[in-house]
N, C-alpha and C positions, 0 to 999 in steps of 0.2 A: 484225314486228306489234310495236302499241305496248300492251302488257299492264301490268295493273296492277299494283305494287309489293307485296310481301308484305315487310314489315321483318321480322325476326328476332331476337328476345332470347336467348342463349344463358347458362344459369346454368353453372358448372363448366369445368375446363382442362385435366382429368386424362386418364385412360383414355378415359371415354366423352364427354369434350370434343373429344377427339382425333377418335374416331369420328363424332360428330354433327358436327362443323366439316368431315371432308371430302365427308358426305354434301351436306350444304347448298350446299358449293362442286360438286360435282359434278351433281348431279340436273337441273339445269336443260340443262345439255350433251347428256345422252342421252335425255330424255324431253322430250315435247312437253307443257308444263305452261299452264296458264291464269293462272298469276300468276308473277311475276318474284320469285325467292327474294332476299330482300338481308339479308345478314350484318352486322346493322345494329351491333348492342352484344354485349359478352358481359362476363359479372360473375363474379369470385371475388376471393378477399379477399388474397391475396400480389400487391400490386402490380407488383413489379418481375417475376414470371414471367408476370403478366397481360399487360405490355405485349409483352415477347417471344410470347406466345402468339398475342396478337390480331396482331401484325403478321406472322406467321410464316403464319397461318391466313387472313387476310382480315378479321377484324373490324373495322368502321371504327370503333367505339367502347368501349374499354374501361372499366370502370368497378366500383370496389371496392363499390360501395353497390346491395346485388341489390334493395332495396326500391324504390329509386329507378328502378332498371332496368326492373322489370315494369310499375311503373306510367308511365312515359312514354308521353305520348301519341302519340309516334311508332313504335312498339312496336304490332305484330298479333299475333305468335306468340311464345309463350314456351315456350323448350324447358329444363325442369330438369333437369339430370345432376349432380346432387348427391349425397352419401352419402344414406341412404334415413331417417335421422332428421330431414332438413330438407323433405324431399320434398312433406309435408302443408301447412306453412306458406308455404311459397313457393307451389305451385301453387294453392292456394287464394285467397292474394291476386292472383295473375296473373288469376284467374277473376273475381275481386268488382271487376276493373280492365278487363273485358272483354273480353280475349284471349283466343285458341286458347289451349290447351296441352298442351305434349306430355310426359311422365314415363319417367323412367328405371324398368326393373322392381327389385325388385316394385314394387307400386303404393305401399308404404310400410314402415317397419318394424314397424310393430303393427296389428292388425285396428281398432282404434280411430280409429287415423289415417288409415287406408284409408277406413274409414266415414266420416269428415269430408269426407274427398276427393269420395268417391262423392254425398254431399249436397250439396255445396259445386256438385258438377259438374251436377246435376237442377235447379239455380236459375238456373245460369248461360247467357248467350248465346253465349258460344265454345263450340266443338266441343274434345273431349279425345281424347288419343290416350295409349297407352303404347309404350314400345319393345320389345315381344315380337318382335324382327327376325326370329327364327328363321322365323317364318311367311311371310317372304318368300324363302325357300331356294326354287326351282322344284322340289327332288325334293320336298318338305313339302307344297307345292301341290299337286304330283300326287298325292301320297299320297290328300290330301283328296278330291279329283276322284274316283279311285279307288273310297274308300268311297261318296262319295256318288252314283254312278253304279250302285251296286250289285254292282261287280267282286269287293267282298269278302266280301258277301253278311251272314250275321248275325253281328255279332262274338263271339266267345268269350274272349278274352283280350288283354290288352295289356300290354305290357313297356315301358316308359319307364327310362333310364339318362342321368344327366350326370356323368362321370367324369374329374377332374382330379386332376394330383398336385404341385401349386404350394405346395400348405398345408405341406409340409416341418417338421420339428423346427427348422430355421437360419431359417425366416420370421420376420421383428420382427413385435412388435405392431401392426400396421397396424391402421387404424378397421374392415377385417372382420372381425377377430376380437373386437369388443366389440360386446356387447350393445346399450349405450346408445347406440350410433350405426349400426348395422346391422338391430338387431331380431332377428335369426339368421343362421348360418351357411351352413353348404350346403343348408339348407332355401331360404332367402330368396335365395340368388345362385344356386343351380341347381336345386332342382327347383322354383321357380317356372317357370323356361323350360321344363319337361316335362310339368307340370302343364297350362299352355298348351297345347304341343304337341298333348296327348290332347285335350285337348277342342276344338282346332280341327280336327284331321284326323278324328275319329270323330264328332262333332258329338253326344257325348255329354258329361252332366254327372256327378259323382262323387257320389254320395249318402250315402256311407258311407267311415267310414276303418274299417278291421276293426282292425287291429293297426300299432305304429309303432316304430322305436328310434331316438334320436338319441344320440351318440357325440363326445363330446371326447376325443379321445386326448393331445393336447399341451394340457397345462393351464397351462404358463406359459411366455410367450415374452419373449424380449430386447426392451427398449424401443428403438426406433431412434432414431437420431441425427437431429434435427430434426423430431422427432413422427411422430405417423403420418399427417397430412391428414385426422386426426377430431376434431382437438382434445384429445387426450389429454397429460398436463401433464409437463412439466419434468424427465426425465431425459433429453433431448438430449445425447447425446455420452459417459454412461456406458454401457460396455460391460458392466458388472457386475448392474444394475438390470433386474429382469424383472417383467412384469405378468400377470394374468392373464387369459387366454383362457375368455370364457365363452358361447361359441356352438357349435354342432356343426360337429364338423371331417365327420361323415358321418350322413345321415340314410336310413334305410329306410320303407318302408309299405306296407300292401295295402288294397284298396279296391274297392268295390263301385259300379256304374256305374247311370244312370238306365234303360238299357236291358236289365241283369239282365249285362250282365260283369263280370269280375273284371279287376283291374289291378295293377300291382306297380310301385313306383318308388325310384328309388336314385339317390344323389347323394353325392357327395366330392369331396374337395380330398386325398384319400391315396391314390388308385388310381394307385401306380405305373408308370410306361410310359403312362399316358392323358393327354394334354395338353389334350385339348380333346372328349373322345368323349360328344357330346349324339345320342341316338339313340331310336328307338321301332321297336317289332315291335306289328303287328297281325293276327292272328289269328280268322280266319273262316271259315264253312264254304263258303264260295267260291273263298276264296284268303286270303294272306298278302301283309303287306311287311314290308320293313327299311328304315331308315334311318339311317346314321351321319353324323355332320356331318363326322368326319376323311375321310370320302368323301362331300362334300357334294354334288359333281355326278353321282351316280348313285342312283338307287331301284331296290332290289330286289322284285321281283314274282311272286307263284308261284300260276298260273292253276292252279285244282283243276277247270274245268270241263273243260280239256283232255282229248284220248284218252292214257289212263294211260301209254301206253309215249313220248308225248313231255313230261309233265310236268316240270318242273322249275324252277330258280329262274331269272328272266331278269333280266340285270343292263340296265337301263336308261339310257342317258346323257344327262340331262334338259338337258344344253347341246348336243345334237345335230340340234337344229330349233326355229326359232323361233315354233311353236306354242306351246313349252312356257311358261309364265307367266315374264314378266321376260324371256327369253332375247332375244328380237327387239330389245329397245332396247341390246344389248351387242355383240358380236363375232359373226362369220361361225362357222356352224356347227362346231361341238365345238372352240370357243376359251373354255377354262372361266372359271368365274367364282371371287369369293373370299368372303370374311366380309366384308370391308368393301362389297359391292354387296348386302348384305342392306340395308344402312341407307342405301343411295342409293334402292333399292327403295321403302323406306319413308316416304322424303321425299319422293318423287313422288308416292306416295301419298296423303299428308297433306295436300300443297300440292292435289292433285287435290279432294280429301274438302271443302277449306277454299273451292277454287273453284267448287263445286257439281257435283263430277264423280266417281261413284259409284268407288273403287276398285275393282280383279279381286279382291283379297284382301282380308275384314273387315279392319280396324285395330280391335284391343281399344280401348277406350274405358274411363273411371273404371267405368262398371258391370258391364264385362266383368271389366277386371282384378279387379275387389273378388271378383269368385265365384274367382277362380282362389287369391287372397287368404285367403278362407273354407276352402279345401281346406288351404292351408298351417297355418291355426289349428286344424282337425282334425287335423292329424297332429301337432302339436305336442303336444296335449292326449292325443291318444290315447299318445303318447310317455311324456308325465308322469305319467299318470294310469292307464297300462297296462290300458286299457280300450278296446273300439269308441266310436266317435264317429259318431252321424248328423248330417249337414252339417244337417237341420233344427236341429241346437241351436245351431248358427254364426249368430247374426242380425247 
Protein backbone atom coordinates (compact mmCIF):
# COMPACT_ATOMS: atom_id res chain seq x y z
CA UNK A 1 0.00 0.00 0.00
CA UNK A 2 1.42 3.38 -1.01
CA UNK A 3 0.76 5.50 2.06
CA UNK A 4 1.64 9.16 2.52
CA UNK A 5 4.72 9.82 4.65
CA UNK A 6 4.49 11.55 8.00
CA UNK A 7 7.85 13.25 8.55
CA UNK A 8 8.63 13.51 12.27
CA UNK A 9 10.98 15.86 14.09
CA UNK A 10 12.04 14.84 17.61
CA UNK A 11 13.49 17.38 20.07
CA UNK A 12 15.56 15.65 22.74
CA UNK A 13 17.95 12.71 22.91
CA UNK A 14 17.96 11.57 26.54
CA UNK A 15 15.62 9.17 28.39
CA UNK A 16 12.39 10.21 26.67
CA UNK A 17 14.18 10.71 23.38
CA UNK A 18 15.13 7.03 23.47
CA UNK A 19 11.63 5.91 24.49
CA UNK A 20 10.01 7.96 21.73
CA UNK A 21 12.56 6.92 19.11
CA UNK A 22 11.95 3.25 19.83
CA UNK A 23 8.21 3.85 19.50
CA UNK A 24 8.49 5.68 16.19
CA UNK A 25 10.73 2.88 14.93
CA UNK A 26 8.34 0.08 15.91
CA UNK A 27 4.76 1.36 15.54
CA UNK A 28 4.45 0.80 11.80
CA UNK A 29 5.69 -2.76 12.18
CA UNK A 30 2.98 -3.84 14.61
CA UNK A 31 0.05 -1.59 13.68
CA UNK A 32 -1.60 -0.96 10.32
CA UNK A 33 -1.38 2.80 10.01
CA UNK A 34 -2.86 5.24 7.48
CA UNK A 35 0.42 7.18 7.28
CA UNK A 36 4.01 5.99 7.14
CA UNK A 37 6.02 7.42 10.07
CA UNK A 38 9.39 8.72 8.88
CA UNK A 39 12.08 9.52 11.45
CA UNK A 40 13.10 12.63 9.57
CA UNK A 41 15.03 14.87 11.97
CA UNK A 42 16.22 15.03 15.57
CA UNK A 43 17.29 18.20 17.36
CA UNK A 44 19.49 18.50 20.46
CA UNK A 45 22.27 20.76 21.75
CA UNK A 46 25.28 18.43 21.91
CA UNK A 47 26.40 17.86 18.31
CA UNK A 48 28.66 14.88 19.07
CA UNK A 49 26.07 13.05 21.15
CA UNK A 50 23.41 13.95 18.60
CA UNK A 51 25.26 12.34 15.69
CA UNK A 52 25.68 9.11 17.63
CA UNK A 53 22.04 9.16 18.78
CA UNK A 54 20.73 9.77 15.26
CA UNK A 55 22.85 6.96 13.87
CA UNK A 56 21.81 4.49 16.54
CA UNK A 57 18.08 5.14 16.28
CA UNK A 58 17.75 5.91 12.57
CA UNK A 59 16.99 9.63 12.48
CA UNK A 60 17.92 10.94 9.03
CA UNK A 61 18.83 14.55 9.81
CA UNK A 62 20.48 15.48 13.14
CA UNK A 63 20.37 19.23 13.78
CA UNK A 64 21.41 21.43 16.72
CA UNK A 65 19.06 24.31 15.83
CA UNK A 66 15.62 23.27 17.08
CA UNK A 67 13.96 26.37 15.62
CA UNK A 68 15.10 25.47 12.13
CA UNK A 69 14.03 21.89 12.73
CA UNK A 70 10.44 22.68 13.76
CA UNK A 71 9.90 25.18 10.94
CA UNK A 72 11.33 22.90 8.23
CA UNK A 73 8.62 22.64 5.52
CA UNK A 74 9.41 18.93 5.13
CA UNK A 75 8.28 18.19 8.72
CA UNK A 76 4.60 17.55 9.56
CA UNK A 77 4.84 16.31 13.16
CA UNK A 78 7.01 17.68 15.99
CA UNK A 79 7.63 15.71 19.19
CA UNK A 80 8.86 17.78 22.16
CA UNK A 81 10.86 15.62 24.60
CA UNK A 82 12.94 18.37 26.21
CA UNK A 83 13.08 19.50 29.87
CA UNK A 84 9.83 21.06 31.09
CA UNK A 85 10.91 24.73 30.98
CA UNK A 86 11.40 24.45 27.19
CA UNK A 87 8.06 22.86 26.34
CA UNK A 88 6.09 26.06 25.79
CA UNK A 89 8.53 27.85 23.49
CA UNK A 90 9.17 24.78 21.36
CA UNK A 91 5.58 23.57 21.13
CA UNK A 92 4.17 27.01 20.35
CA UNK A 93 6.77 27.57 17.63
CA UNK A 94 5.85 24.25 16.04
CA UNK A 95 2.12 24.99 16.23
CA UNK A 96 2.63 28.38 14.62
CA UNK A 97 4.54 26.63 11.84
CA UNK A 98 1.44 24.53 11.17
CA UNK A 99 2.73 21.25 12.60
CA UNK A 100 1.02 18.55 14.61
CA UNK A 101 2.69 18.56 18.04
CA UNK A 102 3.23 15.95 20.75
CA UNK A 103 4.69 17.04 24.09
CA UNK A 104 6.07 15.17 27.06
CA UNK A 105 4.27 15.51 30.38
CA UNK A 106 3.67 17.56 32.39
CA UNK A 107 2.42 19.96 29.74
CA UNK A 108 4.77 22.65 31.08
CA UNK A 109 6.83 23.61 34.10
CA UNK A 110 4.38 26.33 35.12
CA UNK A 111 0.66 26.91 34.80
CA UNK A 112 1.34 30.15 32.90
CA UNK A 113 3.35 28.29 30.25
CA UNK A 114 0.72 25.54 30.08
CA UNK A 115 -1.97 28.17 29.52
CA UNK A 116 0.02 29.67 26.64
CA UNK A 117 0.32 26.22 25.07
CA UNK A 118 -3.39 25.53 25.47
CA UNK A 119 -4.28 28.88 23.95
CA UNK A 120 -1.88 28.37 21.04
CA UNK A 121 -3.40 24.95 20.39
CA UNK A 122 -6.88 26.45 20.23
CA UNK A 123 -5.77 28.65 17.34
CA UNK A 124 -3.61 26.11 15.54
CA UNK A 125 -4.33 23.94 12.51
CA UNK A 126 -2.35 21.00 13.84
CA UNK A 127 -3.48 18.39 16.33
CA UNK A 128 -1.87 18.23 19.77
CA UNK A 129 -1.02 15.26 21.97
CA UNK A 130 0.57 14.77 25.41
CA UNK A 131 2.56 11.69 26.39
CA UNK A 132 0.47 10.35 29.25
CA UNK A 133 1.52 6.93 28.06
CA UNK A 134 0.09 4.96 31.01
CA UNK A 135 -3.36 5.36 29.45
CA UNK A 136 -2.08 2.87 26.91
CA UNK A 137 -1.45 0.06 29.38
CA UNK A 138 -4.11 -2.59 28.56
CA UNK A 139 -4.94 -2.95 32.28
CA UNK A 140 -5.61 0.78 32.62
CA UNK A 141 -7.81 0.75 29.52
CA UNK A 142 -9.73 -2.20 31.01
CA UNK A 143 -10.13 -0.34 34.32
CA UNK A 144 -11.72 2.53 32.43
CA UNK A 145 -14.04 0.12 30.61
CA UNK A 146 -15.16 -1.43 33.90
CA UNK A 147 -15.98 2.00 35.33
CA UNK A 148 -17.76 3.18 32.18
CA UNK A 149 -19.84 0.01 31.93
CA UNK A 150 -21.07 0.42 35.52
CA UNK A 151 -19.25 -2.58 37.00
CA UNK A 152 -17.82 -0.43 39.82
CA UNK A 153 -21.05 1.50 40.38
CA UNK A 154 -21.00 4.77 42.25
CA UNK A 155 -17.40 5.66 43.08
CA UNK A 156 -16.78 6.50 46.72
CA UNK A 157 -13.04 6.64 47.01
CA UNK A 158 -9.98 6.72 44.76
CA UNK A 159 -6.40 6.16 45.85
CA UNK A 160 -3.57 7.02 43.48
CA UNK A 161 0.15 6.63 44.13
CA UNK A 162 3.41 6.91 42.25
CA UNK A 163 6.33 5.66 44.31
CA UNK A 164 9.98 5.70 43.22
CA UNK A 165 13.22 5.58 45.17
CA UNK A 166 15.88 6.93 42.79
CA UNK A 167 16.10 10.37 44.44
CA UNK A 168 18.55 9.22 47.11
CA UNK A 169 20.96 11.68 48.79
CA UNK A 170 23.87 10.61 46.55
CA UNK A 171 22.02 11.51 43.34
CA UNK A 172 23.53 14.78 42.06
CA UNK A 173 21.78 18.03 41.21
CA UNK A 174 20.44 17.12 37.79
CA UNK A 175 17.82 19.35 36.16
CA UNK A 176 14.96 17.42 37.72
CA UNK A 177 15.90 18.87 41.13
CA UNK A 178 15.84 22.50 39.98
CA UNK A 179 12.61 24.43 39.79
CA UNK A 180 13.76 26.76 37.02
CA UNK A 181 14.06 23.79 34.68
CA UNK A 182 11.37 21.42 35.86
CA UNK A 183 8.76 23.58 37.64
CA UNK A 184 8.32 21.05 40.45
CA UNK A 185 9.69 17.74 41.62
CA UNK A 186 7.58 14.70 42.38
CA UNK A 187 4.49 16.84 41.77
CA UNK A 188 5.04 17.38 38.05
CA UNK A 189 7.15 14.33 37.37
CA UNK A 190 4.98 11.73 39.09
CA UNK A 191 1.72 13.18 40.42
CA UNK A 192 0.93 14.43 36.91
CA UNK A 193 0.68 10.81 35.73
CA UNK A 194 -1.64 9.67 38.50
CA UNK A 195 -3.89 12.72 38.23
CA UNK A 196 -4.28 12.00 34.52
CA UNK A 197 -4.87 8.30 35.22
CA UNK A 198 -7.54 9.06 37.83
CA UNK A 199 -9.32 11.47 35.46
CA UNK A 200 -9.07 8.98 32.59
CA UNK A 201 -10.25 5.89 34.48
CA UNK A 202 -13.06 7.47 36.49
CA UNK A 203 -14.26 10.09 34.02
CA UNK A 204 -14.48 12.52 36.93
CA UNK A 205 -12.75 15.86 37.38
CA UNK A 206 -11.16 17.14 40.56
CA UNK A 207 -13.07 20.17 41.88
CA UNK A 208 -11.17 20.83 45.11
CA UNK A 209 -7.83 20.03 46.70
CA UNK A 210 -8.73 19.80 50.36
CA UNK A 211 -5.17 19.72 51.71
CA UNK A 212 -1.61 19.03 50.61
CA UNK A 213 1.96 18.51 51.80
CA UNK A 214 5.10 19.04 49.71
CA UNK A 215 8.43 18.21 51.35
CA UNK A 216 12.05 18.58 50.24
CA UNK A 217 14.06 16.21 52.41
CA UNK A 218 17.39 16.50 50.60
CA UNK A 219 17.99 20.21 50.31
CA UNK A 220 21.52 20.18 48.88
CA UNK A 221 23.00 17.89 46.28
CA UNK A 222 26.42 17.59 44.68
CA UNK A 223 26.89 19.33 41.35
CA UNK A 224 27.67 16.62 38.80
CA UNK A 225 30.61 16.53 36.46
CA UNK A 226 29.50 17.73 33.05
CA UNK A 227 26.55 19.76 34.33
CA UNK A 228 22.96 18.64 34.68
CA UNK A 229 21.66 18.44 31.18
CA UNK A 230 19.48 21.37 32.16
CA UNK A 231 21.93 24.22 31.84
CA UNK A 232 23.29 24.59 35.37
CA UNK A 233 26.65 26.19 35.37
CA UNK A 234 30.29 25.74 35.84
CA UNK A 235 30.84 23.38 38.69
CA UNK A 236 31.58 20.43 36.44
CA UNK A 237 34.28 18.22 37.82
CA UNK A 238 34.06 19.52 41.37
CA UNK A 239 33.34 16.87 43.96
CA UNK A 240 33.04 19.40 46.76
CA UNK A 241 30.54 21.92 45.39
CA UNK A 242 26.88 21.50 46.07
CA UNK A 243 23.73 23.26 44.91
CA UNK A 244 20.27 23.71 46.33
CA UNK A 245 17.47 21.35 45.42
CA UNK A 246 14.36 23.53 45.43
CA UNK A 247 11.66 21.09 44.33
CA UNK A 248 9.57 18.62 46.28
CA UNK A 249 10.92 15.13 46.93
CA UNK A 250 7.50 14.01 48.19
CA UNK A 251 3.95 15.25 47.61
CA UNK A 252 0.65 14.13 49.15
CA UNK A 253 -2.78 15.67 48.68
CA UNK A 254 -6.48 15.00 49.18
CA UNK A 255 -9.20 15.96 46.73
CA UNK A 256 -12.92 15.94 45.97
CA UNK A 257 -14.31 15.05 42.57
CA UNK A 258 -17.09 16.37 40.36
CA UNK A 259 -19.38 13.47 41.34
CA UNK A 260 -18.82 13.56 45.08
CA UNK A 261 -16.02 11.02 45.44
CA UNK A 262 -12.92 11.65 47.53
CA UNK A 263 -9.39 10.90 46.34
CA UNK A 264 -5.88 10.71 47.73
CA UNK A 265 -2.66 11.21 45.76
CA UNK A 266 0.84 10.28 46.85
CA UNK A 267 3.99 10.88 44.80
CA UNK A 268 7.57 10.45 45.95
CA UNK A 269 11.09 9.78 44.75
CA UNK A 270 12.13 8.52 48.19
CA UNK A 271 10.00 5.41 48.74
CA UNK A 272 12.83 2.96 49.30
CA UNK A 273 12.25 -0.36 47.57
CA UNK A 274 9.70 1.02 45.10
CA UNK A 275 11.27 1.50 41.69
CA UNK A 276 8.24 2.47 39.61
CA UNK A 277 5.04 1.75 41.55
CA UNK A 278 2.47 3.72 39.64
CA UNK A 279 -0.94 2.64 40.85
CA UNK A 280 -4.62 3.30 41.28
CA UNK A 281 -7.41 1.86 43.41
CA UNK A 282 -11.06 2.70 42.77
CA UNK A 283 -13.74 1.72 45.32
CA UNK A 284 -17.43 1.80 44.41
CA UNK A 285 -20.75 0.44 45.62
CA UNK A 286 -20.74 -2.41 43.08
CA UNK A 287 -17.06 -3.27 43.00
CA UNK A 288 -13.46 -2.15 43.22
CA UNK A 289 -10.35 -2.35 41.09
CA UNK A 290 -6.61 -2.12 41.69
CA UNK A 291 -3.73 -1.46 39.31
CA UNK A 292 0.02 -1.41 40.01
CA UNK A 293 2.40 -0.70 37.14
CA UNK A 294 5.08 -2.94 38.62
CA UNK A 295 2.63 -5.72 37.69
CA UNK A 296 1.41 -3.96 34.57
CA UNK A 297 -0.01 -7.03 32.83
CA UNK A 298 -2.58 -7.57 35.59
CA UNK A 299 -5.70 -5.81 36.85
CA UNK A 300 -7.41 -6.82 40.08
CA UNK A 301 -11.20 -6.60 40.18
CA UNK A 302 -13.64 -7.20 43.04
CA UNK A 303 -17.25 -7.84 42.03
CA UNK A 304 -19.48 -6.96 44.99
CA UNK A 305 -22.58 -8.12 43.04
CA UNK A 306 -21.42 -11.76 43.02
CA UNK A 307 -22.78 -14.21 45.59
CA UNK A 308 -21.24 -13.45 48.95
CA UNK A 309 -19.67 -16.89 49.30
CA UNK A 310 -17.77 -16.48 46.03
CA UNK A 311 -16.79 -12.83 46.33
CA UNK A 312 -13.08 -12.12 46.20
CA UNK A 313 -10.41 -10.32 44.24
CA UNK A 314 -10.02 -11.59 40.67
CA UNK A 315 -6.58 -11.26 39.13
CA UNK A 316 -7.15 -10.55 35.44
CA UNK A 317 -4.19 -11.10 33.16
CA UNK A 318 -4.77 -8.49 30.48
CA UNK A 319 -2.51 -10.07 27.86
CA UNK A 320 -4.31 -13.42 27.83
CA UNK A 321 -6.68 -12.56 24.98
CA UNK A 322 -6.57 -10.28 21.92
CA UNK A 323 -9.80 -8.50 22.86
CA UNK A 324 -7.90 -6.59 25.55
CA UNK A 325 -7.01 -3.15 24.17
CA UNK A 326 -3.79 -3.15 22.07
CA UNK A 327 -2.93 -6.76 22.90
CA UNK A 328 -3.96 -8.18 19.53
CA UNK A 329 -1.22 -6.10 17.85
CA UNK A 330 1.53 -7.78 19.82
CA UNK A 331 2.25 -11.38 20.79
CA UNK A 332 0.27 -14.61 21.23
CA UNK A 333 -1.93 -14.97 24.31
CA UNK A 334 -0.19 -14.39 27.65
CA UNK A 335 3.11 -13.31 26.09
CA UNK A 336 3.37 -10.21 28.22
CA UNK A 337 4.25 -6.68 27.16
CA UNK A 338 6.33 -3.99 28.90
CA UNK A 339 6.93 -0.30 29.47
CA UNK A 340 8.14 0.46 25.95
CA UNK A 341 4.92 -0.90 24.44
CA UNK A 342 2.92 1.96 25.99
CA UNK A 343 4.87 4.43 23.84
CA UNK A 344 4.48 2.32 20.70
CA UNK A 345 0.74 2.11 21.35
CA UNK A 346 0.60 5.89 21.69
CA UNK A 347 2.54 6.51 18.49
CA UNK A 348 0.09 4.26 16.65
CA UNK A 349 -2.85 6.17 18.12
CA UNK A 350 -1.33 9.56 17.26
CA UNK A 351 -0.61 8.56 13.66
CA UNK A 352 -4.13 7.18 13.34
CA UNK A 353 -5.57 10.42 14.71
CA UNK A 354 -3.51 12.51 12.28
CA UNK A 355 -4.70 10.19 9.51
CA UNK A 356 -8.35 10.69 10.45
CA UNK A 357 -8.91 7.46 12.39
CA UNK A 358 -10.20 7.79 15.95
CA UNK A 359 -7.92 5.94 18.41
CA UNK A 360 -9.49 3.31 20.69
CA UNK A 361 -8.30 5.15 23.81
CA UNK A 362 -8.55 8.97 24.00
CA UNK A 363 -5.23 10.81 23.75
CA UNK A 364 -4.93 13.86 25.98
CA UNK A 365 -4.43 17.00 23.91
CA UNK A 366 -3.16 20.33 25.26
CA UNK A 367 -6.68 21.24 26.42
CA UNK A 368 -7.02 18.00 28.36
CA UNK A 369 -3.49 18.13 29.80
CA UNK A 370 -4.11 21.70 30.96
CA UNK A 371 -6.82 20.35 33.29
CA UNK A 372 -4.24 18.07 34.91
CA UNK A 373 -1.87 21.05 35.19
CA UNK A 374 -4.60 22.98 37.01
CA UNK A 375 -4.85 20.21 39.60
CA UNK A 376 -1.07 20.28 40.14
CA UNK A 377 -1.26 24.04 40.63
CA UNK A 378 -4.13 23.73 43.11
CA UNK A 379 -2.19 21.13 45.10
CA UNK A 380 0.90 23.33 45.11
CA UNK A 381 -1.06 26.33 46.41
CA UNK A 382 -2.80 24.13 49.00
CA UNK A 383 0.60 22.99 50.30
CA UNK A 384 2.18 26.44 50.29
CA UNK A 385 -0.76 28.29 51.85
CA UNK A 386 -2.04 25.40 54.00
CA UNK A 387 -5.64 25.73 52.89
CA UNK A 388 -8.22 24.06 50.65
CA UNK A 389 -8.14 25.24 47.04
CA UNK A 390 -11.08 24.98 44.66
CA UNK A 391 -10.26 24.33 41.03
CA UNK A 392 -12.49 27.24 40.09
CA UNK A 393 -9.73 29.47 41.51
CA UNK A 394 -7.23 28.13 38.98
CA UNK A 395 -7.92 29.71 35.61
